[in-house]
MIVEX-511631 format. One record per residue: residue number from 1; residue in three letters; z, x, y of N, C-alpha, C in turn. Coordinates in steps of 0.1 Angstrom, whole numbers, plus 5000, padded with zeros to 4 digits. Layout:
! residues N
<nutor pos="NUM" code="Ala" n_Z="Z" n_X="X" n_Y="Y" ca_Z="Z" ca_X="X" ca_Y="Y" c_Z="Z" c_X="X" c_Y="Y"/>
...
//
This chain:
! residues 67
<nutor pos="1" code="Met" n_Z="9727" n_X="4445" n_Y="6629" ca_Z="9728" ca_X="4455" ca_Y="6619" c_Z="9738" c_X="4451" c_Y="6608"/>
<nutor pos="2" code="Cys" n_Z="9741" n_X="4438" n_Y="6607" ca_Z="9749" ca_X="4433" ca_Y="6595" c_Z="9763" c_X="4439" c_Y="6596"/>
<nutor pos="3" code="Asn" n_Z="9768" n_X="4442" n_Y="6607" ca_Z="9782" ca_X="4447" ca_Y="6609" c_Z="9784" c_X="4461" c_Y="6602"/>
<nutor pos="4" code="Gln" n_Z="9773" n_X="4469" n_Y="6601" ca_Z="9774" ca_X="4482" ca_Y="6595" c_Z="9772" c_X="4493" c_Y="6605"/>
<nutor pos="5" code="Glu" n_Z="9776" n_X="4491" n_Y="6618" ca_Z="9773" ca_X="4501" ca_Y="6628" c_Z="9781" c_X="4514" c_Y="6626"/>
<nutor pos="6" code="Lys" n_Z="9793" n_X="4513" n_Y="6621" ca_Z="9801" ca_X="4525" ca_Y="6619" c_Z="9795" c_X="4534" c_Y="6608"/>
<nutor pos="7" code="Ile" n_Z="9790" n_X="4528" n_Y="6597" ca_Z="9783" ca_X="4535" ca_Y="6587" c_Z="9771" c_X="4542" c_Y="6592"/>
<nutor pos="8" code="Trp" n_Z="9763" n_X="4535" n_Y="6600" ca_Z="9750" ca_X="4540" ca_Y="6605" c_Z="9753" c_X="4551" c_Y="6615"/>
<nutor pos="9" code="Gly" n_Z="9763" n_X="4549" n_Y="6623" ca_Z="9767" ca_X="4560" ca_Y="6633" c_Z="9772" c_X="4572" c_Y="6626"/>
<nutor pos="10" code="Phe" n_Z="9780" n_X="4571" n_Y="6615" ca_Z="9784" ca_X="4582" ca_Y="6607" c_Z="9772" c_X="4589" c_Y="6601"/>
<nutor pos="11" code="Leu" n_Z="9763" n_X="4582" n_Y="6596" ca_Z="9750" ca_X="4587" ca_Y="6590" c_Z="9743" c_X="4595" c_Y="6600"/>
<nutor pos="12" code="Met" n_Z="9741" n_X="4590" n_Y="6612" ca_Z="9735" ca_X="4597" ca_Y="6623" c_Z="9742" c_X="4610" c_Y="6627"/>
<nutor pos="13" code="Phe" n_Z="9756" n_X="4609" n_Y="6627" ca_Z="9764" ca_X="4621" ca_Y="6630" c_Z="9762" c_X="4632" c_Y="6620"/>
<nutor pos="14" code="Ile" n_Z="9762" n_X="4628" n_Y="6607" ca_Z="9761" ca_X="4638" ca_Y="6596" c_Z="9747" c_X="4644" c_Y="6597"/>
<nutor pos="15" code="Ser" n_Z="9737" n_X="4636" n_Y="6599" ca_Z="9723" ca_X="4641" ca_Y="6600" c_Z="9722" c_X="4651" c_Y="6612"/>
<nutor pos="16" code="Ala" n_Z="9727" n_X="4648" n_Y="6623" ca_Z="9727" ca_X="4657" ca_Y="6635" c_Z="9734" c_X="4670" c_Y="6633"/>
<nutor pos="17" code="Leu" n_Z="9746" n_X="4669" n_Y="6626" ca_Z="9754" ca_X="4681" ca_Y="6623" c_Z="9746" c_X="4689" c_Y="6613"/>
<nutor pos="18" code="Met" n_Z="9740" n_X="4683" n_Y="6603" ca_Z="9732" ca_X="4690" ca_Y="6594" c_Z="9720" c_X="4697" c_Y="6601"/>
<nutor pos="19" code="Asn" n_Z="9714" n_X="4691" n_Y="6610" ca_Z="9703" ca_X="4696" ca_Y="6617" c_Z="9707" c_X="4709" c_Y="6625"/>
<nutor pos="20" code="Ile" n_Z="9718" n_X="4708" n_Y="6632" ca_Z="9723" ca_X="4719" ca_Y="6640" c_Z="9727" c_X="4731" c_Y="6631"/>
<nutor pos="21" code="Ile" n_Z="9733" n_X="4729" n_Y="6620" ca_Z="9737" ca_X="4740" ca_Y="6611" c_Z="9725" c_X="4746" c_Y="6605"/>
<nutor pos="22" code="Leu" n_Z="9715" n_X="4738" n_Y="6600" ca_Z="9703" ca_X="4743" ca_Y="6594" c_Z="9695" c_X="4750" c_Y="6604"/>
<nutor pos="23" code="Asn" n_Z="9694" n_X="4745" n_Y="6617" ca_Z="9687" ca_X="4752" ca_Y="6627" c_Z="9693" c_X="4766" c_Y="6630"/>
<nutor pos="24" code="Tyr" n_Z="9706" n_X="4767" n_Y="6630" ca_Z="9712" ca_X="4780" ca_Y="6633" c_Z="9708" c_X="4790" c_Y="6623"/>
<nutor pos="25" code="Phe" n_Z="9707" n_X="4787" n_Y="6610" ca_Z="9703" ca_X="4796" ca_Y="6599" c_Z="9688" c_X="4798" c_Y="6599"/>
<nutor pos="26" code="Phe" n_Z="9681" n_X="4787" n_Y="6599" ca_Z="9666" ca_X="4788" ca_Y="6597" c_Z="9659" c_X="4794" c_Y="6608"/>
<nutor pos="27" code="Ile" n_Z="9663" n_X="4792" n_Y="6621" ca_Z="9657" ca_X="4798" ca_Y="6632" c_Z="9658" c_X="4813" c_Y="6632"/>
<nutor pos="28" code="Ser" n_Z="9670" n_X="4818" n_Y="6628" ca_Z="9672" ca_X="4832" ca_Y="6627" c_Z="9663" c_X="4838" c_Y="6616"/>
<nutor pos="29" code="Leu" n_Z="9660" n_X="4831" n_Y="6606" ca_Z="9652" ca_X="4836" ca_Y="6595" c_Z="9637" c_X="4835" c_Y="6598"/>
<nutor pos="30" code="Trp" n_Z="9632" n_X="4823" n_Y="6602" ca_Z="9618" ca_X="4820" ca_Y="6603" c_Z="9613" c_X="4816" c_Y="6617"/>
<nutor pos="31" code="Gly" n_Z="9622" n_X="4816" n_Y="6627" ca_Z="9618" ca_X="4812" ca_Y="6640" c_Z="9614" c_X="4798" c_Y="6642"/>
<nutor pos="32" code="Ile" n_Z="9603" n_X="4794" n_Y="6648" ca_Z="9600" ca_X="4781" ca_Y="6651" c_Z="9596" c_X="4773" c_Y="6638"/>
<nutor pos="33" code="Val" n_Z="9591" n_X="4780" n_Y="6628" ca_Z="9589" ca_X="4773" ca_Y="6615" c_Z="9602" c_X="4769" c_Y="6609"/>
<nutor pos="34" code="Gly" n_Z="9612" n_X="4777" n_Y="6610" ca_Z="9625" ca_X="4774" ca_Y="6605" c_Z="9631" c_X="4762" c_Y="6612"/>
<nutor pos="35" code="Ala" n_Z="9629" n_X="4760" n_Y="6625" ca_Z="9633" ca_X="4749" ca_Y="6632" c_Z="9627" c_X="4736" c_Y="6627"/>
<nutor pos="36" code="Gly" n_Z="9614" n_X="4737" n_Y="6624" ca_Z="9607" ca_X="4725" ca_Y="6618" c_Z="9612" c_X="4722" c_Y="6605"/>
<nutor pos="37" code="Ile" n_Z="9614" n_X="4732" n_Y="6596" ca_Z="9619" ca_X="4730" ca_Y="6583" c_Z="9633" c_X="4723" c_Y="6583"/>
<nutor pos="38" code="Ala" n_Z="9642" n_X="4728" n_Y="6592" ca_Z="9655" ca_X="4723" ca_Y="6593" c_Z="9655" c_X="4708" c_Y="6598"/>
<nutor pos="39" code="Thr" n_Z="9646" n_X="4705" n_Y="6608" ca_Z="9645" ca_X="4692" ca_Y="6612" c_Z="9640" c_X="4682" c_Y="6602"/>
<nutor pos="40" code="Ala" n_Z="9630" n_X="4687" n_Y="6594" ca_Z="9624" ca_X="4679" ca_Y="6583" c_Z="9635" c_X="4676" c_Y="6573"/>
<nutor pos="41" code="Phe" n_Z="9643" n_X="4686" n_Y="6569" ca_Z="9654" ca_X="4684" ca_Y="6559" c_Z="9664" c_X="4674" c_Y="6564"/>
<nutor pos="42" code="Ser" n_Z="9668" n_X="4675" n_Y="6577" ca_Z="9678" ca_X="4665" ca_Y="6582" c_Z="9672" c_X="4651" c_Y="6582"/>
<nutor pos="43" code="Leu" n_Z="9659" n_X="4650" n_Y="6586" ca_Z="9653" ca_X="4636" ca_Y="6587" c_Z="9651" c_X="4631" c_Y="6573"/>
<nutor pos="44" code="Ile" n_Z="9647" n_X="4639" n_Y="6563" ca_Z="9646" ca_X="4634" ca_Y="6549" c_Z="9659" c_X="4629" c_Y="6544"/>
<nutor pos="45" code="Phe" n_Z="9670" n_X="4637" n_Y="6547" ca_Z="9683" ca_X="4633" ca_Y="6543" c_Z="9687" c_X="4619" c_Y="6549"/>
<nutor pos="46" code="Met" n_Z="9684" n_X="4618" n_Y="6562" ca_Z="9688" ca_X="4606" ca_Y="6569" c_Z="9680" c_X="4594" c_Y="6563"/>
<nutor pos="47" code="Asn" n_Z="9667" n_X="4595" n_Y="6561" ca_Z="9659" ca_X="4584" ca_Y="6555" c_Z="9663" c_X="4581" c_Y="6541"/>
<nutor pos="48" code="Val" n_Z="9666" n_X="4590" n_Y="6533" ca_Z="9670" ca_X="4587" ca_Y="6519" c_Z="9683" c_X="4580" c_Y="6519"/>
<nutor pos="49" code="Ala" n_Z="9692" n_X="4585" n_Y="6527" ca_Z="9706" ca_X="4579" ca_Y="6528" c_Z="9704" c_X="4565" c_Y="6533"/>
<nutor pos="50" code="Ala" n_Z="9696" n_X="4563" n_Y="6543" ca_Z="9694" ca_X="4549" ca_Y="6548" c_Z="9688" c_X="4540" c_Y="6538"/>
<nutor pos="51" code="Ile" n_Z="9678" n_X="4544" n_Y="6530" ca_Z="9673" ca_X="4536" ca_Y="6519" c_Z="9684" c_X="4532" c_Y="6509"/>
<nutor pos="52" code="Tyr" n_Z="9692" n_X="4542" n_Y="6506" ca_Z="9703" ca_X="4539" ca_Y="6496" c_Z="9713" c_X="4529" c_Y="6503"/>
<nutor pos="53" code="Leu" n_Z="9717" n_X="4531" n_Y="6515" ca_Z="9727" ca_X="4522" ca_Y="6521" c_Z="9721" c_X="4508" c_Y="6523"/>
<nutor pos="54" code="Val" n_Z="9709" n_X="4506" n_Y="6527" ca_Z="9703" ca_X="4493" ca_Y="6529" c_Z="9703" c_X="4486" c_Y="6515"/>
<nutor pos="55" code="Lys" n_Z="9699" n_X="4493" n_Y="6505" ca_Z="9699" ca_X="4487" ca_Y="6491" c_Z="9713" c_X="4483" c_Y="6487"/>
<nutor pos="56" code="Lys" n_Z="9722" n_X="4491" n_Y="6489" ca_Z="9736" ca_X="4489" ca_Y="6485" c_Z="9743" c_X="4478" c_Y="6493"/>
<nutor pos="57" code="Lys" n_Z="9742" n_X="4478" n_Y="6506" ca_Z="9749" ca_X="4469" ca_Y="6515" c_Z="9742" c_X="4456" c_Y="6517"/>
<nutor pos="58" code="Val" n_Z="9729" n_X="4456" n_Y="6519" ca_Z="9721" ca_X="4444" ca_Y="6522" c_Z="9714" c_X="4438" c_Y="6510"/>
<nutor pos="59" code="Gly" n_Z="9710" n_X="4447" n_Y="6501" ca_Z="9703" ca_X="4442" ca_Y="6489" c_Z="9688" c_X="4442" c_Y="6490"/>
<nutor pos="60" code="Ile" n_Z="9683" n_X="4449" n_Y="6500" ca_Z="9669" ca_X="4450" ca_Y="6503" c_Z="9664" c_X="4464" c_Y="6499"/>
<nutor pos="61" code="Leu" n_Z="9653" n_X="4464" n_Y="6491" ca_Z="9647" ca_X="4477" ca_Y="6488" c_Z="9636" c_X="4479" c_Y="6498"/>
<nutor pos="62" code="Thr" n_Z="9637" n_X="4490" n_Y="6506" ca_Z="9628" ca_X="4492" ca_Y="6517" c_Z="9616" c_X="4501" c_Y="6513"/>
<nutor pos="63" code="Ile" n_Z="9615" n_X="4505" n_Y="6501" ca_Z="9603" ca_X="4513" ca_Y="6497" c_Z="9596" c_X="4506" c_Y="6486"/>
<nutor pos="64" code="Pro" n_Z="9583" n_X="4509" n_Y="6484" ca_Z="9575" ca_X="4502" ca_Y="6474" c_Z="9577" c_X="4507" c_Y="6460"/>
<nutor pos="65" code="Leu" n_Z="9587" n_X="4515" n_Y="6457" ca_Z="9590" ca_X="4520" ca_Y="6444" c_Z="9601" c_X="4511" c_Y="6437"/>
<nutor pos="66" code="Lys" n_Z="9600" n_X="4510" n_Y="6424" ca_Z="9611" ca_X="4503" ca_Y="6417" c_Z="9621" c_X="4513" c_Y="6411"/>
<nutor pos="67" code="Phe" n_Z="9633" n_X="4510" n_Y="6412" ca_Z="9644" ca_X="4518" ca_Y="6406" c_Z="9651" c_X="4510" c_Y="6395"/>
//
């Protein structure tokens, strides 16, 4: 992992915390659909953050779009 384990661990922790908080609010509003929305948001956040970190730290763009 290119000696970036602490950064990735922190990213996973933030994503899990975000998922728990969003689940708390969204399940009370929309039930099982809210749980799906909260999980989708936390996964989208984790994937976008991972794309940014890989580009910044390793220099590899992992998506087929040019920035």
